[in-house]
All heavy atoms as an XYZ file, in Angstrom:
862
protein
N      21.361    -10.970     17.303
C      21.611    -11.072     15.862
C      20.559    -10.172     15.251
O      19.418    -10.290     15.460
C      21.497    -12.484     15.405
C      21.840    -12.657     14.065
S      21.840    -14.371     13.551
C      22.345    -14.285     11.970
N      21.117     -9.254     14.412
C      20.236     -8.363     13.631
C      19.534     -9.146     12.531
O      20.184    -10.093     11.813
C      21.023     -7.260     12.999
C      21.497     -6.277     14.043
O      20.967     -6.185     15.070
N      22.672     -5.630     13.702
N      18.237     -8.810     12.197
C      17.452     -9.528     11.149
C      18.118     -8.985      9.777
O      18.671     -7.953      9.663
C      16.163     -9.120     11.312
C      16.141     -7.770     12.082
C      17.418     -7.898     12.907
N      17.948     -9.790      8.824
C      18.330     -9.566      7.476
C      17.496     -8.263      7.030
O      16.335     -8.190      7.303
C      17.898    -10.700      6.530
S      17.929    -10.420      4.788
N      18.149     -7.330      6.369
C      17.298     -6.197      5.934
C      16.130     -6.503      5.005
O      15.183     -5.769      5.103
C      18.292     -5.249      5.237
C      19.547     -5.992      5.204
C      19.485     -7.204      5.977
N      16.229     -7.499      4.308
C      15.099     -7.853      3.446
C      13.946     -8.380      4.217
O      12.787     -8.133      4.080
C      15.516     -8.885      2.332
C      14.334     -9.466      1.595
C      16.469     -8.378      1.324
N      14.440     -9.155      5.350
C      13.344     -9.589      6.308
C      12.617     -8.494      6.950
O      11.409     -8.423      7.071
C      13.978    -10.614      7.303
C      13.014    -11.069      8.218
C      13.722    -11.965      9.428
O      14.918    -12.305      9.275
O      12.961    -12.327     10.428
N      13.321     -7.386      7.284
C      12.701     -6.244      7.920
C      11.737     -5.611      7.005
O      10.649     -5.361      7.352
C      13.786     -5.265      8.369
O      14.740     -5.848      9.214
C      13.210     -3.978      8.923
N      12.078     -5.560      5.777
C      11.287     -4.873      4.754
C       9.962     -5.642      4.464
O       8.870     -5.228      4.384
C      11.956     -4.666      3.415
N      10.255     -7.051      4.355
C       9.025     -8.008      4.123
C       8.141     -7.856      5.358
O       6.854     -7.916      5.147
C       9.534     -9.309      3.715
C       8.441    -10.294      3.818
C      10.265     -9.364      2.465
N       8.677     -7.805      6.480
C       7.731     -7.824      7.680
C       6.953     -6.580      7.668
O       5.828     -6.527      8.240
C       8.606     -7.979      8.949
C       9.193     -9.300      9.222
O       8.631    -10.300      8.582
N      10.281     -9.427     10.027
N       7.435     -5.631      7.182
C       6.704     -4.204      7.130
C       5.672     -4.091      6.099
O       4.668     -3.578      6.369
C       7.686     -2.995      7.138
C       8.426     -2.718      8.317
C       9.639     -1.717      7.993
C       7.644     -2.284      9.526
N       6.067     -4.615      4.958
C       5.070     -4.301      3.914
C       4.711     -5.752      3.081
O       3.977     -5.595      2.076
C       5.577     -3.303      2.782
C       5.839     -2.021      3.472
C       6.925     -3.811      2.064
N       5.094     -6.818      3.536
C       4.906     -8.028      2.787
C       3.551     -8.545      2.682
O       3.301     -9.323      1.838
N       2.687     -8.192      3.580
C       1.375     -8.701      3.422
C       0.675     -8.136      2.203
O       0.923     -7.007      1.792
C       0.485     -8.147      4.625
N      -0.101     -9.020      1.606
C      -0.632     -8.550      0.215
C      -1.335     -7.344      0.321
O      -1.125     -6.412     -0.584
C      -1.638     -9.765     -0.171
C      -2.457     -9.402     -1.438
C      -3.484    -10.541     -1.745
C      -4.396     -9.962     -2.879
N      -5.268    -11.098     -3.243
N      -2.270     -7.014      1.241
C      -3.119     -5.850      1.260
C      -2.188     -4.620      1.694
O      -2.497     -3.598      1.209
C      -4.305     -6.040      2.220
C      -5.117     -7.159      1.744
C      -5.354     -8.328      2.499
C      -5.878     -7.204      0.523
N      -6.214     -9.105      1.816
C      -6.624     -8.624      0.632
C      -5.943     -6.472     -0.515
C      -7.392     -8.941     -0.466
C      -6.784     -6.879     -1.594
C      -7.476     -8.148     -1.537
N      -1.238     -4.805      2.483
C      -0.311     -3.677      2.776
C       0.268     -3.011      1.675
O       0.340     -1.776      1.458
C       0.716     -4.062      3.935
C       0.162     -4.303      5.304
C       1.357     -4.530      6.186
C       0.871     -4.829      7.604
N       1.998     -5.070      8.582
N       0.921     -3.825      0.904
C       1.587     -3.399     -0.272
C       0.696     -2.685     -1.250
O       1.045     -1.710     -1.939
C       2.600     -4.446     -1.045
C       3.557     -3.795     -1.845
C       1.804     -5.482     -1.700
C       5.067     -3.949     -1.287
N      -0.457     -3.305     -1.369
C      -1.434     -2.705     -2.273
C      -1.995     -1.360     -1.725
O      -2.360     -0.323     -2.565
C      -2.605     -3.630     -2.768
C      -2.115     -4.838     -3.331
C      -3.229     -5.930     -3.562
C      -1.639     -4.441     -4.717
N      -2.142     -1.178     -0.512
C      -2.563     -0.014      0.161
C      -1.539      1.041     -0.103
O      -1.868      2.214     -0.585
C      -2.803     -0.188      1.667
C      -2.957      1.244      2.388
C      -4.141     -0.890      1.998
N      -0.281      0.734      0.041
C       0.796      1.618     -0.177
C       0.754      2.170     -1.680
O       0.903      3.239     -1.991
C       2.190      1.093      0.255
C       2.233      0.998      1.649
C       3.271      2.008     -0.350
C       3.281      0.118      2.303
N       0.648      1.171     -2.500
C       0.558      1.363     -3.996
C      -0.493      2.361     -4.312
O      -0.303      3.379     -5.036
C       0.396      0.073     -4.790
C       0.089      0.278     -6.167
C       1.218      0.638     -7.131
C      -1.177      0.199     -6.716
C       0.930      0.804     -8.396
C      -1.434      0.477     -8.094
C      -0.311      0.718     -9.007
O      -0.554      0.937    -10.178
N      -1.659      2.184     -3.807
C      -2.857      3.140     -4.109
C      -2.628      4.483     -3.485
O      -3.237      5.402     -4.005
C      -4.127      2.358     -3.776
C      -4.649      1.343     -4.631
N      -4.909      1.665     -5.967
C      -4.738     -0.048     -4.405
C      -5.238      0.386     -6.482
N      -5.083     -0.621     -5.597
N      -1.993      4.575     -2.409
C      -1.741      5.741     -1.694
C      -0.616      6.589     -2.499
O      -0.560      7.861     -2.166
C      -1.308      5.673     -0.161
C      -2.553      5.221      0.638
C      -2.011      5.058      2.094
C      -3.702      6.234      0.621
N       0.145      5.952     -3.307
C       1.100      6.734     -4.199
C       0.399      7.782     -4.988
O       0.865      8.747     -5.301
C       1.877      5.721     -5.215
C       2.888      4.767     -4.480
C       3.356      3.770     -5.490
C       3.977      5.517     -3.844
N      -0.851      7.408     -5.300
C      -1.807      8.283     -6.142
C      -2.288      9.489     -5.256
O      -3.066     10.419     -5.926
N      -2.046      9.449     -4.068
C      -2.615     10.651     -3.175
C      -3.526     10.173     -2.161
O      -3.613      8.985     -1.845
N      -4.059     11.063     -1.455
C      -4.817     10.751     -0.197
C      -6.200     10.008     -0.580
O      -6.738     10.207     -1.533
C      -5.323     12.200      0.409
C      -6.158     12.038      1.693
C      -4.047     12.961      0.803
N      -6.415      9.004      0.241
C      -7.552      8.126      0.050
C      -8.333      8.110      1.478
O      -7.847      8.054      2.516
C      -7.246      6.838     -0.339
C      -6.451      6.809     -1.593
C      -7.330      6.911     -2.804
C      -6.562      6.645     -4.180
N      -5.647      7.663     -4.507
N      -9.622      7.962      1.361
C     -10.514      7.699      2.516
C     -10.764      6.135      2.522
O     -10.338      5.453      1.665
C     -11.810      8.402      2.418
C     -11.618      9.851      2.485
C     -12.890     10.655      2.306
N     -13.805     10.458      3.430
C     -15.030     11.043      3.707
N     -15.411     11.934      2.664
N     -15.723     10.738      4.752
N     -11.091      5.611      3.771
C     -11.242      4.284      3.986
C     -12.027      3.632      2.848
O     -11.621      2.538      2.215
C     -11.829      3.930      5.344
C     -11.911      2.531      5.694
C     -10.925      1.876      6.325
C     -13.162      1.866      5.425
C     -10.977      0.552      6.625
C     -13.088      0.427      5.809
C     -12.112     -0.203      6.292
N     -13.271      4.027      2.545
C     -14.138      3.406      1.521
C     -13.598      3.438      0.111
O     -13.742      2.562     -0.655
C     -15.618      4.013      1.636
C     -16.290      3.579      2.717
O     -16.169      2.429      3.210
N     -17.200      4.371      3.233
N     -12.748      4.486     -0.127
C     -12.019      4.392     -1.549
C     -11.032      3.364     -1.528
O     -10.928      2.684     -2.540
C     -11.192      5.830     -1.692
C     -12.016      7.002     -1.865
C     -11.192      8.332     -1.993
O     -10.931      8.851     -0.960
O     -10.822      8.676     -3.190
N     -10.317      3.092     -0.507
C      -9.413      2.063     -0.479
C     -10.187      0.658     -0.605
O      -9.623     -0.239     -1.307
C      -8.540      2.019      0.810
C      -7.503      3.247      0.896
C      -6.837      3.302      2.379
C      -6.418      2.989     -0.137
N     -11.295      0.600      0.105
C     -12.058     -0.691      0.052
C     -12.475     -0.950     -1.372
O     -12.450     -2.126     -1.918
C     -13.291     -0.600      0.943
C     -13.194     -0.767      2.249
C     -13.444     -1.957      3.056
N     -14.288     -3.009      2.391
C     -15.425     -3.411      3.004
N     -16.079     -2.640      3.904
N     -16.111     -4.430      2.397
N     -12.839      0.154     -2.087
C     -13.321     -0.115     -3.556
C     -12.077     -0.433     -4.383
O     -12.204     -1.153     -5.427
C     -13.986      1.293     -4.139
C     -15.322      1.401     -3.623
C     -16.084      2.488     -4.470
N     -15.535      3.848     -4.067
C     -15.820      4.598     -3.085
N     -16.745      4.140     -2.243
N     -15.391      5.759     -2.841
N     -10.848      0.071     -4.185
C      -9.723     -0.146     -4.915
C      -9.191     -1.654     -4.546
O      -8.340     -2.060     -5.316
C      -8.607      0.947     -4.608
C      -8.929      2.214     -5.186
C      -7.976      3.221     -4.584
C      -8.830      2.359     -6.634
N      -9.581     -2.066     -3.597
C      -9.076     -3.465     -3.181
C     -10.185     -4.484     -2.965
O     -10.535     -4.872     -1.789
C      -8.360     -3.338     -1.748
C      -7.085     -2.372     -1.774
C      -6.598     -2.105     -0.346
C      -6.069     -2.878     -2.575
N     -10.795     -4.865     -3.995
C     -11.890     -5.794     -3.972
C     -11.395     -7.189     -3.354
O     -10.261     -7.594     -3.713
C     -12.360     -6.086     -5.448
C     -11.339     -5.489     -6.187
C     -10.511     -4.537     -5.431
N     -12.097     -7.718     -2.453
C     -11.622     -8.891     -1.871
C     -11.164     -8.679     -0.364
O     -11.113     -9.714      0.404
N     -10.681     -7.482      0.001
C     -10.216     -7.250      1.294
C     -11.370     -6.985      2.238
O     -12.468     -6.480      1.710
C      -9.217     -5.973      1.391
C      -9.919     -4.684      1.158
C      -8.539     -5.976      2.739
N     -11.349     -7.676      3.412
C     -12.481     -7.480      4.325
C     -12.291     -6.088      5.126
O     -11.071     -5.590      5.188
C     -12.493     -8.562      5.410
O     -11.347     -8.521      6.139
C     -12.750     -9.945      4.591
N     -13.324     -5.585      5.648
C     -13.218     -4.340      6.451
C     -12.278     -4.545      7.567
O     -11.372     -3.727      7.857
C     -14.512     -4.018      6.900
C     -14.522     -2.545      7.689
C     -15.943     -2.092      7.979
O     -16.870     -2.337      7.209
N     -15.965     -1.330      9.033
N     -12.314     -5.628      8.130
C     -11.435     -6.006      9.348
C     -10.044     -5.994      8.919
O      -9.125     -5.512      9.665
C     -11.919     -7.326     10.048
C     -11.071     -7.716     11.222
C     -11.646     -9.095     11.734
N     -10.863     -9.497     12.932
C      -9.761    -10.039     12.845
N      -9.071    -10.215     11.743
N      -9.116    -10.394     14.033
N      -9.712     -6.634      7.861
C      -8.337     -6.802      7.429
C      -7.798     -5.534      6.969
O      -6.656     -5.150      7.320
C      -8.196     -7.856      6.298
C      -6.852     -8.077      5.849
S      -5.730     -8.888      7.110
C      -6.593    -10.381      7.461
N      -8.494     -4.714      6.320
C      -8.082     -3.392      5.862
C      -7.799     -2.519      7.093
O      -6.849     -1.845      7.234
C      -9.146     -2.743      4.984
C      -8.671     -1.336      4.400
C      -7.324     -1.325      3.700
C      -9.708     -0.783      3.491
N      -8.751     -2.596      8.123
C      -8.513     -1.709      9.235
C      -7.239     -2.198     10.008
O      -6.469     -1.277     10.370
C      -9.714     -1.921     10.245
O     -10.950     -1.426      9.544
C      -9.597     -1.225     11.502
N      -7.153     -3.442     10.105
C      -5.814     -4.068     10.866
C      -4.533     -3.581     10.067
O      -3.695     -3.006     10.704
C      -5.956     -5.562     10.728
C      -4.686     -6.274     11.298
C      -4.505     -6.026     12.848
C      -4.786     -7.712     11.051
N      -4.488     -3.612      8.711
C      -3.333     -3.250      8.080
C      -3.140     -1.732      8.081
O      -2.046     -1.340      8.117
C      -3.383     -3.843      6.537
C      -3.109     -5.195      6.437
N      -2.294     -5.942      7.196
C      -3.742     -6.198      5.595
C      -2.241     -7.258      6.878
N      -3.214     -7.398      5.862
N      -4.115     -0.943      7.951
C      -3.966      0.535      8.034
C      -3.402      0.847      9.412
O      -2.564      1.723      9.433
C      -5.349      1.140      7.816
C      -5.766      1.249      6.364
C      -7.326      1.730      6.364
C      -4.880      2.105      5.402
N      -3.858      0.249     10.492
C      -3.328      0.499     11.866
C      -1.859      0.107     11.895
O      -1.120      0.842     12.464
C      -4.154     -0.262     12.917
C      -5.470      0.360     13.146
C      -6.278     -0.344     14.234
N      -7.635      0.073     14.344
C      -8.681     -0.504     14.910
N      -8.408     -1.893     15.260
N      -9.737      0.004     14.974
N      -1.510     -1.012     11.402
C      -0.142     -1.476     11.401
C       0.799     -0.476     10.549
O       1.888     -0.219     10.931
C       0.013     -2.852     10.960
C      -0.596     -3.935     11.881
C      -0.498     -5.312     11.368
O      -0.237     -5.529     10.169
O      -1.024     -6.266     12.099
N       0.288     -0.143      9.374
C       1.044      0.759      8.582
C       1.346      2.129      9.161
O       2.375      2.762      9.185
C       0.374      0.953      7.175
C       0.549     -0.345      6.232
C      -0.486     -0.127      5.078
C       1.882     -0.490      5.729
N       0.267      2.590      9.965
C       0.369      3.850     10.518
C       1.427      3.701     11.856
O       2.211      4.605     11.962
C      -1.033      4.245     11.155
C      -0.930      5.579     11.926
C      -2.257      6.057     12.513
O      -3.280      5.139     12.554
O      -2.389      7.222     12.939
N       1.226      2.552     12.535
C       2.110      2.354     13.668
C       3.489      2.208     13.260
O       4.434      2.787     13.893
C       1.721      0.898     14.340
C       2.698      0.537     15.461
C       2.527     -0.911     15.891
N       3.027     -1.672     14.703
C       2.678     -2.877     14.350
N       1.770     -3.533     15.107
N       3.243     -3.507     13.376
N       3.778      1.706     12.113
C       5.176      1.575     11.558
C       5.661      2.780     10.834
O       6.834      2.749     10.333
C       5.258      0.320     10.679
C       4.964     -1.018     11.307
O       5.238     -1.078     12.516
O       4.533     -2.031     10.744
N       4.905      3.891     10.805
C       5.357      5.124     10.233
C       5.286      5.224      8.727
O       5.882      6.060      8.195
N       4.620      4.235      8.076
C       4.535      4.335      6.638
C       3.291      5.110      6.095
O       3.465      5.648      4.955
C       4.489      2.939      6.080
C       5.701      2.123      6.354
C       5.489      0.556      5.929
C       6.886      2.677      5.701
N       2.304      5.221      6.829
C       1.206      5.984      6.354
C       0.730      7.078      7.493
O       1.081      6.868      8.723
C      -0.086      5.227      5.957
C      -0.697      4.505      7.150
C       0.290      4.250      4.877
C      -2.067      3.851      6.842
N       0.024      8.066      7.196
C      -0.437      9.051      8.054
C      -2.040      8.927      8.077
O      -2.620      8.740      6.944
C      -0.103     10.379      7.666
C       1.438     10.742      7.493
C       1.628     12.081      6.980
C       2.076     10.484      8.863
N      -2.610      9.085      9.261
C      -4.082      9.036      9.409
C      -4.548     10.368      9.853
O      -4.099     10.766     10.952
C      -4.450      7.939     10.384
C      -5.951      7.832     10.594
C      -6.105      6.615     11.552
N      -7.491      6.294     11.691
C      -8.235      6.716     12.763
N      -7.665      7.425     13.793
N      -9.495      6.509     12.873
N      -5.382     10.990      9.055
C      -5.893     12.427      9.497
C      -7.312     12.274      9.699
O      -8.094     11.899      8.962
C      -5.558     13.417      8.304
C      -6.236     14.729      8.549
C      -5.469     15.494      9.602
O      -4.203     15.569      9.684
N      -6.250     16.029     10.598
N      -7.732     12.666     10.980
C      -9.164     12.605     11.374
C      -9.652     13.986     11.510
O      -9.014     14.827     12.103
C      -9.299     11.882     12.770
C     -10.762     11.780     13.163
C      -8.643     10.556     12.737
N     -10.784     14.312     10.762
C     -11.277     15.638     10.796
C     -12.445     15.535     11.726
O     -13.367     14.695     11.783
C     -11.774     15.989      9.306
C     -10.681     16.154      8.439
C     -10.266     15.020      7.711
C     -10.043     17.364      8.307
C      -9.104     15.185      6.771
C      -8.932     17.403      7.525
C      -8.517     16.346      6.594
O      -7.468     16.555      5.802
N     -12.547     16.708     12.694
C     -13.682     16.755     13.634
C     -14.981     17.186     13.110
O     -15.431     18.237     13.394
C     -13.033     17.685     14.633
C     -12.153     18.657     13.793
C     -11.630     17.706     12.705
N     -15.511     16.230     12.273
C     -16.949     16.513     11.815
C     -17.723     15.358     12.025
O     -17.225     14.299     12.421
C     -16.762     16.827     10.229
C     -15.988     18.090      9.947
C     -16.158     15.678      9.457
N     -19.094     15.558     11.813
C     -20.040     14.420     12.000
C     -20.632     14.208     10.671
O     -21.286     15.108     10.078
C     -21.196     14.824     13.116
C     -22.054     13.804     13.217
C     -20.434     15.178     14.427
N     -20.615     13.045     10.175
C     -19.931     11.886     10.664
C     -18.404     12.069     10.460
O     -17.975     12.912      9.666
C     -20.358     10.679      9.837
C     -20.777     11.293      8.547
C     -21.293     12.699      8.868
N     -17.569     11.391     11.305
C     -16.068     11.529     11.219
C     -15.561     11.329      9.813
O     -16.062     10.350      9.120
C     -15.492     10.422     12.178
C     -16.783     10.193     12.993
C     -17.906     10.352     12.320
N     -14.647     12.127      9.458
C     -13.857     11.973      8.121
C     -12.508     11.549      8.432
O     -11.771     12.401      9.158
C     -14.066     13.260      7.302
C     -13.549     13.057      5.894
C     -13.877     14.307      5.057
N     -12.577     14.912      4.668
C     -12.390     16.181      4.419
N     -13.337     17.083      4.735
N     -11.162     16.546      4.072
N     -12.057     10.428      7.795
C     -10.648     10.016      8.061
C      -9.978      9.799      6.722
O     -10.531      9.282      5.787
C     -10.566      8.633      8.846
C      -9.180      8.239      9.059
C     -11.380      8.720     10.143
N      -8.836     10.405      6.482
C      -8.080     10.313      5.360
C      -6.674      9.677      5.635
O      -6.112      9.896      6.613
C      -7.918     11.646      4.628
C      -9.204     12.305      4.203
C      -8.948     13.633      3.559
O      -7.920     14.271      3.750
O      -9.862     13.980      2.702
N      -6.252      8.927      4.676
C      -4.907      8.222      4.758
C      -4.057      8.725      3.619
O      -4.509      8.956      2.457
C      -5.119      6.655      4.552
C      -5.959      6.100      5.681
C      -7.344      5.917      5.718
C      -5.331      5.770      6.884
C      -8.066      5.489      6.611
C      -6.071      5.196      7.865
C      -7.478      5.133      7.792
O      -8.159      4.602      8.874
N      -2.727      8.918      3.931
C      -1.790      9.297      3.009
C      -0.438      8.657      3.375
O      -0.353      8.096      4.454
C      -1.683     10.819      2.979
O      -1.156     11.295      4.224
N       0.476      8.709      2.372
C       1.753      8.162      2.752
C       2.600      9.176      3.554
O       2.624     10.388      3.269
C       2.548      7.860      1.426
C       2.033      6.738      0.518
C       2.945      6.610     -0.663
C       2.173      5.329      1.371
N       3.414      8.818      4.478
C       4.247      9.471      5.196
C       5.541      9.631      4.314
O       5.656      9.144      3.235
C       4.707      8.844      6.503
O       5.417      7.642      6.156
N       6.414     10.476      4.800
C       7.640     10.592      3.987
C       8.478      9.269      3.824
O       8.855      8.927      2.804
C       8.635     11.566      4.680
C       9.894     12.015      3.830
C      10.640     13.189      4.510
O      10.072     14.002      5.104
O      11.862     13.170      4.359
N       8.490      8.434      4.894
C       9.061      7.189      4.827
C       8.173      6.252      3.907
O       8.881      5.487      3.068
C       8.997      6.493      6.378
C       9.513      5.143      6.361
C      10.983      5.144      6.063
C       9.439      4.668      7.815
N       6.971      6.334      3.881
C       6.068      5.532      2.974
C       6.323      5.958      1.510
O       6.527      5.131      0.545
N       6.629      7.236      1.216
C       6.873      7.766     -0.050
C       8.198      7.258     -0.641
O       8.325      7.232     -1.769
C       6.824      9.340     -0.144
C       5.429      9.861      0.180
C       5.366     11.366      0.264
O       6.339     12.051      0.116
N       4.244     11.958      0.539
N       9.106      6.960      0.402
C      10.344      6.430     -0.019
C      10.296      5.128     -0.733
O      11.203      4.572     -1.383
C      11.373      6.457      1.134
O      10.981      5.350      1.973
N       9.130      4.471     -0.634
C       8.962      3.214     -1.377
C       8.627      3.370     -2.726
O       8.446      2.367     -3.605
C       7.820      2.426     -0.604
C       8.134      1.892      0.705
C       6.952      1.418      1.683
C       9.211      0.697      0.726
N       8.371      4.599     -3.194
C       7.811      4.871     -4.570
C       8.754      4.123     -5.698
O       8.266      3.445     -6.561
C       7.863      6.394     -4.813
O       6.811      6.823     -3.965
C       7.272      6.675     -6.359
N      10.095      4.239     -5.690
C      10.934      3.764     -6.736
C      10.839      2.272     -6.699
O      10.809      1.572     -7.663
C      12.297      4.209     -6.441
C      12.292      4.909     -5.089
C      10.853      5.127     -4.785
N      10.659      1.634     -5.446
C      10.548      0.132     -5.306
C       9.322     -0.299     -5.860
O       9.317     -1.415     -6.704
C      10.734     -0.207     -3.837
C      12.171      0.210     -3.277
C      10.511     -1.732     -3.698
C      12.312      0.130     -1.869
N       8.155      0.334     -5.556
C       6.832     -0.206     -6.195
C       6.865      0.206     -7.680
O       6.240     -0.736     -8.359
C       5.792      0.597     -5.485
C       5.600      0.062     -3.899
C       4.457      0.869     -3.268
C       5.325     -1.438     -3.943
N       7.406      1.237     -8.134
C       7.453      1.327     -9.577
C       8.183      0.306    -10.215
O       7.732     -0.302    -11.299
C       8.085      2.752     -9.784
O       7.320      3.788     -9.198
C       8.244      3.085    -11.321
N       9.337     -0.073     -9.744
C      10.249     -1.115    -10.341
C       9.376     -2.497    -10.295
O       9.348     -3.257    -11.128
C      11.490     -1.247     -9.592
C      12.345     -0.156    -10.073
S      14.003     -0.131     -9.082
C      14.701     -1.813     -9.691
N       8.696     -2.766     -9.175
C       7.992     -3.983     -8.937
C       6.791     -4.055     -9.937
O       6.643     -5.044    -10.576
C       7.408     -4.159     -7.468
C       6.893     -5.374     -7.061
C       7.936     -6.506     -7.153
C       6.483     -5.203     -5.703
N       6.210     -2.729    -10.130
C       5.187     -2.788    -11.152
C       5.631     -3.089    -12.611
O       4.957     -3.776    -13.430
N       6.740     -2.484    -12.920
C       7.425     -2.673    -14.123
C       7.723     -4.107    -14.453
O       7.534     -4.680    -15.553
C       8.626     -1.710    -14.373
C       8.296     -0.298    -14.434
O       7.180      0.058    -14.696
O       9.380      0.412    -14.231
N       8.303     -4.679    -13.417
C       8.635     -6.144    -13.479
C       7.442     -7.056    -13.680
O       7.360     -7.934    -14.512
C       9.382     -6.561    -12.276
C       9.789     -8.065    -12.316
C      11.042     -8.435    -12.895
C       8.988     -9.065    -11.792
N      11.021     -9.878    -12.752
C       9.867    -10.309    -12.244
C       7.785     -9.320    -11.292
C       9.437    -11.637    -11.935
C       7.355    -10.709    -11.050
C       8.185    -11.762    -11.369
N       6.314     -6.681    -12.970
C       5.077     -7.508    -13.145
C       4.532     -7.275    -14.559
O       3.980     -8.292    -15.031
N       4.558     -6.011    -15.138
C       3.997     -5.955    -16.506
C       4.950     -6.708    -17.481
O       4.375     -7.339    -18.349
C       4.105     -4.438    -16.941
C       2.848     -3.734    -16.434
C       2.864     -2.272    -17.038
N       3.726     -1.347    -16.382
C       3.648     -0.932    -15.143
N       2.567     -1.158    -14.342
N       4.575     -0.149    -14.780
N       6.182     -6.648    -17.312
C       7.131     -7.529    -18.122
C       6.808     -8.967    -17.996
O       6.812     -9.712    -19.035
C       8.611     -7.173    -17.811
C       8.994     -5.831    -18.285
C      10.469     -5.516    -17.911
O      11.247     -6.327    -17.577
O      10.753     -4.260    -17.940
N       6.554     -9.377    -16.785
C       6.310    -10.794    -16.567
C       4.956    -11.261    -17.235
O       4.888    -12.286    -17.868
C       6.233    -11.144    -15.041
C       5.770    -12.524    -14.751
C       6.643    -13.500    -14.758
C       4.468    -12.775    -14.485
C       6.251    -14.849    -14.599
C       3.990    -14.183    -14.299
C       5.026    -15.132    -14.266
O       4.471    -16.379    -14.021
N       4.052    -10.443    -16.954
C       2.704    -10.739    -17.635
C       2.810    -10.719    -19.304
O       2.265    -11.640    -19.798
C       1.696     -9.754    -17.261
C       1.278     -9.813    -15.823
C       0.490    -11.088    -15.514
O      -0.236    -11.538    -16.317
O       0.577    -11.540    -14.238
N       3.670     -9.859    -19.774
C       3.733     -9.801    -21.246
C       4.476    -11.102    -21.642
O       4.191    -11.607    -22.712
C       4.472     -8.493    -21.592
N       5.632    -11.443    -20.909
C       6.241    -12.570    -21.358
C       5.528    -13.930    -21.193
O       5.797    -14.752    -22.069
C       7.601    -12.765    -20.403
O       7.232    -13.057    -19.207
N       4.427    -13.854    -20.387
C       3.670    -15.075    -20.292
C       2.458    -14.931    -21.189
O       1.528    -15.767    -21.247
C       3.109    -15.138    -18.761
C       4.332    -15.350    -17.850
S       5.298    -16.734    -18.149
C       4.336    -18.064    -17.700
N       2.334    -13.823    -21.980
C       1.171    -13.638    -22.889
C      -0.082    -13.285    -22.206
O      -1.164    -13.445    -22.775
N       0.013    -12.720    -20.991
C      -1.181    -12.456    -20.227
C      -1.486    -10.943    -20.020
O      -2.430    -10.598    -19.463
C      -1.120    -13.100    -18.878
C      -1.050    -14.625    -19.009
C      -1.223    -15.176    -17.599
N      -0.056    -14.969    -16.792
C       0.357    -15.653    -15.871
N      -0.269    -16.898    -15.694
N       1.475    -15.530    -15.127
N      -0.488    -10.088    -20.539
C      -0.683     -8.732    -20.263
C      -0.301     -7.751    -21.337
O      -0.147     -8.263    -22.441
N      -0.159     -6.630    -21.167
C       0.263     -5.546    -22.156
C       1.595     -5.861    -22.402
O       2.474     -6.357    -21.650
C      -0.075     -4.235    -21.631
C      -1.419     -3.809    -21.316
C      -1.574     -2.499    -20.858
O      -0.637     -1.690    -20.735
O      -2.717     -2.209    -20.292
N       1.999     -5.477    -23.647
C       3.506     -5.617    -24.007
C       4.338     -4.640    -23.162
O       3.892     -3.555    -22.908
C       3.627     -5.257    -25.546
C       2.892     -6.153    -26.373
C       3.747     -6.984    -27.246
C       2.922     -7.885    -28.242
N       3.147     -9.291    -28.204
N       5.417     -5.125    -22.777
C       6.475     -4.230    -22.069
C       6.940     -3.216    -22.937
O       7.114     -3.484    -24.109
C       7.507     -5.233    -21.470
N       7.171     -2.106    -22.358
C       7.703     -0.881    -23.225
C       9.233     -1.020    -23.196
O       9.783     -1.357    -22.353
C       7.202      0.357    -22.630
C       5.688      0.467    -22.783
C       5.256      1.760    -22.204
O       5.933      2.737    -22.146
O       4.040      1.900    -21.933
């Protein structure tokens, strides 16, 4: 039996830190420590695990530069970039929700 397509999507990006990594990579290439700063609360171990899984699943690209110390950059793959409209809509919905609850900026 084939899984529900929503289940497939949630399995790929449903973890809190995974979706936030993808969101931050929408803005362009990031190094590991940049992602750590953008994601207060994530442990180094959890971020490493999620980055590996996102790379394995083809959503992000990992570029290693042969320098000392090693330089590693992460970016969205073409498949990862295809999540842009979904994350944009999710962000819009989140802003509208926060505004409706009196906790955020007014929705436009």
